[in-house]
C-alpha positions in Angstrom: -134.0 -180.7 -163.5 -131.3 -178.1 -162.8 -133.5 -175.2 -164.0 -136.2 -175.8 -161.7 -134.1 -176.6 -158.5 -131.7 -173.7 -158.5 -132.7 -170.9 -156.0 -135.3 -173.0 -154.0 -135.3 -172.4 -150.4 -135.3 -175.9 -148.7 -135.9 -176.7 -144.8 -134.5 -180.0 -143.8 -135.0 -181.6 -140.5 -132.6 -184.3 -138.9 -129.7 -182.5 -141.0 -126.8 -183.2 -138.8 -126.2 -186.7 -140.2 -127.3 -189.5 -142.6 -129.8 -188.9 -145.1 -130.4 -185.3 -143.9 -126.7 -184.3 -144.2 -126.4 -185.9 -147.7 -129.5 -184.1 -148.8 -128.1 -180.8 -147.6 -124.9 -181.1 -149.4 -126.5 -182.3 -152.7 -129.2 -179.6 -152.8 -126.6 -176.7 -151.7 -124.2 -178.0 -154.6 -127.2 -177.7 -157.0 -128.0 -174.1 -156.0 -130.6 -174.5 -153.3 -130.6 -172.4 -150.3 -130.7 -174.8 -147.4 -132.0 -174.2 -143.9 -130.7 -177.1 -141.5 -132.5 -178.3 -138.4 -131.5 -181.0 -135.9 -130.5 -181.2 -132.2 -126.6 -181.3 -132.4 -125.2 -177.7 -132.8 -121.7 -178.8 -133.4 -122.7 -181.1 -136.4 -124.9 -178.5 -137.9 -122.2 -175.6 -137.6 -119.5 -178.0 -139.2 -122.0 -178.9 -142.1 -122.8 -175.2 -142.5 -119.2 -174.3 -142.8 -118.5 -177.1 -145.4 -121.4 -176.0 -147.3 -120.5 -172.4 -147.4 -116.8 -173.2 -148.2 -118.1 -175.0 -151.1 -119.9 -171.8 -152.3 -123.4 -172.8 -151.2 -126.0 -170.8 -149.4 -126.9 -172.0 -145.9 -128.4 -171.2 -142.4 -129.1 -173.4 -139.4 -131.0 -173.6 -136.2 -130.9 -176.3 -133.3 -134.3 -178.0 -133.6 -136.0 -180.6 -131.6 -138.9 -181.7 -133.8 -140.6 -183.1 -130.7 -141.3 -179.4 -129.9 -143.5 -177.6 -132.3 -142.5 -174.2 -131.6 -138.9 -175.1 -132.4 -140.1 -176.5 -135.8 -142.0 -173.3 -136.3 -138.8 -171.4 -135.5 -137.1 -173.3 -138.3 -139.4 -172.4 -141.0 -139.6 -168.8 -139.7 -135.8 -168.5 -140.0 -136.1 -169.7 -143.7 -138.6 -167.0 -144.6 -136.7 -164.3 -142.5 -133.6 -165.1 -144.2 -134.5 -165.9 -147.8 -138.0 -164.3 -147.9 -139.9 -167.4 -148.7 -140.1 -171.3 -148.4 -140.2 -173.6 -151.4 -139.7 -177.1 -149.7 -139.6 -178.7 -146.6 -138.0 -182.1 -146.1 -139.2 -184.0 -143.0 -136.3 -186.4 -142.6 -135.8 -186.6 -138.8 -136.7 -189.9 -137.5 -136.1 -192.7 -134.8 -136.5 -196.4 -134.7 -136.9 -198.7 -131.7 -137.3 -202.4 -132.8 -138.9 -204.8 -130.5 -141.8 -207.3 -130.3 -145.1 -205.7 -129.6 -145.6 -208.2 -126.7 -142.6 -206.7 -124.9 -144.7 -203.7 -124.4 -141.8 -201.2 -124.8 -144.3 -198.2 -124.3 -141.5 -195.5 -123.7 -140.0 -196.6 -127.2 -143.5 -196.5 -128.7 -144.2 -193.0 -127.4 -140.8 -191.8 -128.6 -141.5 -192.9 -132.1 -145.1 -191.4 -132.1 -143.6 -188.2 -130.8 -140.6 -188.0 -133.5 -141.7 -189.9 -136.6 -145.3 -189.1 -136.4 -146.1 -185.8 -134.4 -142.6 -184.4 -135.5 -143.3 -184.7 -139.1 -147.0 -183.3 -138.6 -145.4 -180.3 -136.8 -143.2 -179.8 -140.1 -146.3 -180.0 -142.2 -148.2 -177.6 -139.8 -145.3 -175.0 -139.8 -145.0 -175.2 -143.8 -148.6 -175.2 -144.9 -149.6 -171.6 -143.9 -146.8 -170.5 -146.0 -147.5 -172.6 -148.8 -151.1 -171.5 -148.9 -150.2 -167.9 -148.8 -147.7 -168.2 -151.7 -150.0 -170.6 -153.6 -147.0 -173.2 -153.9 -144.9 -175.3 -152.1 -143.5 -178.9 -151.8 -143.7 -181.5 -148.7 -141.2 -184.3 -148.9 -141.6 -186.8 -146.1 -139.0 -189.4 -145.6 -140.7 -192.6 -144.7 -139.4 -196.0 -144.7 -139.8 -199.4 -146.5 -140.7 -200.9 -143.1 -144.1 -199.4 -143.9 -144.4 -201.3 -147.1 -143.3 -204.8 -145.9 -144.6 -205.4 -142.3 -142.2 -207.8 -140.5 -141.7 -208.8 -136.7 -139.9 -206.2 -134.5 -140.8 -203.3 -136.7 -144.7 -203.0 -135.9 -145.0 -199.8 -134.0 -142.0 -198.2 -136.2 -143.8 -199.1 -139.3 -147.2 -198.0 -138.0 -145.7 -194.5 -137.5 -144.4 -194.4 -141.0 -147.6 -195.8 -142.5 -149.5 -193.0 -140.5 -147.4 -190.6 -142.4 -148.0 -192.2 -145.8 -151.9 -192.0 -145.0 -151.9 -188.5 -144.0 -149.7 -187.2 -146.7 -152.0 -188.8 -149.2 -155.1 -187.0 -147.8 -153.1 -184.0 -147.9 -152.2 -184.3 -151.5 -155.9 -184.9 -152.4 -156.9 -181.8 -150.4 -154.3 -179.7 -151.8 -156.0 -179.4 -155.3 -152.6 -179.1 -156.9 -151.6 -176.0 -154.9 -148.7 -177.7 -153.5 -147.0 -180.8 -154.2 -146.5 -183.8 -151.5 -143.9 -186.5 -152.0 -143.1 -189.7 -149.7 -139.5 -191.2 -150.2 -139.3 -194.7 -148.6 -135.5 -195.8 -148.2 -134.6 -199.3 -147.5 -131.5 -200.4 -145.7 -129.2 -197.1 -146.0 -125.7 -196.8 -144.0 -126.5 -194.1 -141.7 -126.2 -193.5 -137.8 -129.8 -194.5 -137.6 -129.0 -197.9 -138.3 -126.2 -198.1 -135.7 -128.5 -196.6 -133.2 -131.1 -199.3 -133.9 -128.7 -202.1 -133.4 -127.5 -200.7 -130.2 -131.0 -200.5 -128.7 -132.0 -204.0 -129.7 -132.4 -206.5 -126.8 -132.8 -209.5 -129.0 -129.0 -210.4 -129.6 -129.9 -213.3 -132.4 -132.1 -210.4 -134.3 -129.3 -207.8 -133.7 -126.7 -210.0 -135.2 -128.8 -210.9 -138.2 -130.0 -207.3 -139.0 -126.0 -206.0 -138.6 -124.9 -208.9 -141.0 -127.6 -207.9 -143.4 -127.1 -204.1 -143.1 -123.2 -204.5 -143.5 -123.8 -206.6 -146.6 -126.5 -204.5 -148.4 -126.8 -201.1 -147.2 -126.8 -198.1 -149.9 -125.2 -194.6 -149.2 -127.4 -191.7 -148.0 -126.5 -189.9 -151.2 -128.9 -192.1 -153.1 -131.6 -190.8 -151.1 -130.4 -187.3 -151.5 -130.4 -187.7 -155.4 -134.0 -188.9 -155.1 -134.8 -185.8 -153.2 -133.3 -183.5 -155.7 -134.9 -185.4 -158.6 -138.5 -184.8 -157.2 -137.8 -181.2 -156.2 -136.6 -180.6 -159.8 -139.7 -181.6 -161.6 -141.7 -179.1 -163.4 -144.2 -177.3 -161.0 -147.1 -179.2 -162.6 -145.6 -182.5 -162.1 -145.8 -184.3 -158.5 -144.1 -187.4 -157.9 -146.0 -189.1 -155.1 -144.2 -192.1 -153.8 -140.6 -193.1 -154.4 -139.0 -196.3 -153.1 -135.2 -196.7 -152.9 -133.7 -199.8 -151.5 -130.7 -201.9 -152.3 -131.5 -204.2 -155.2 -130.8 -207.3 -153.3 -133.2 -206.2 -150.5 -136.1 -208.6 -149.9 
């Protein structure tokens, strides 16, 4: 795997914490040149310093994936700094959990803007470069919520399943010119889980979810290792879908 990963230029959205941060650290340690995007400048700067101190190659740009131009700027930064782009990891995401009949429309719209449109903006920014190069790799961090549908997660799961559907069409359209991978994490110990719990209005559901997360959640590095694994495959090999969850998760 190492021989096919060292030197690759990788853009990572949502890189300031959780899965994005772990992915940046893991890939940089394996010799990738990482280009980090997220909204929090202080977190990005600190992460870049840590990667640089460890001998990694890194650059970063404050990026709100709800704004297409900012995503394009992040991809442009990769090409301007390193001359090309090999991989984009569409990792940034948000989750609001509620019953659909509670009609939390503002929450729905934010999930659509971030999880669906934001990921599409990443794909749109990378594809012209990949088509010109004749190669590239799109990795979308999805969710097991789009595989096992449960109450409170209907709209969130819908945004994730939309990306799964779009990615499969893109894979078929690519004709092998570029690779497309979906990675679906289960319970992971990240800030996202804490943010989900903080926004939940159903106290009973919140308590149950917190207890479950505390008991079974896996570390972000498990997802980062999967990202490294799929990138490191030979160029003729595409891993389409990966599901990573605690072994005890339903």
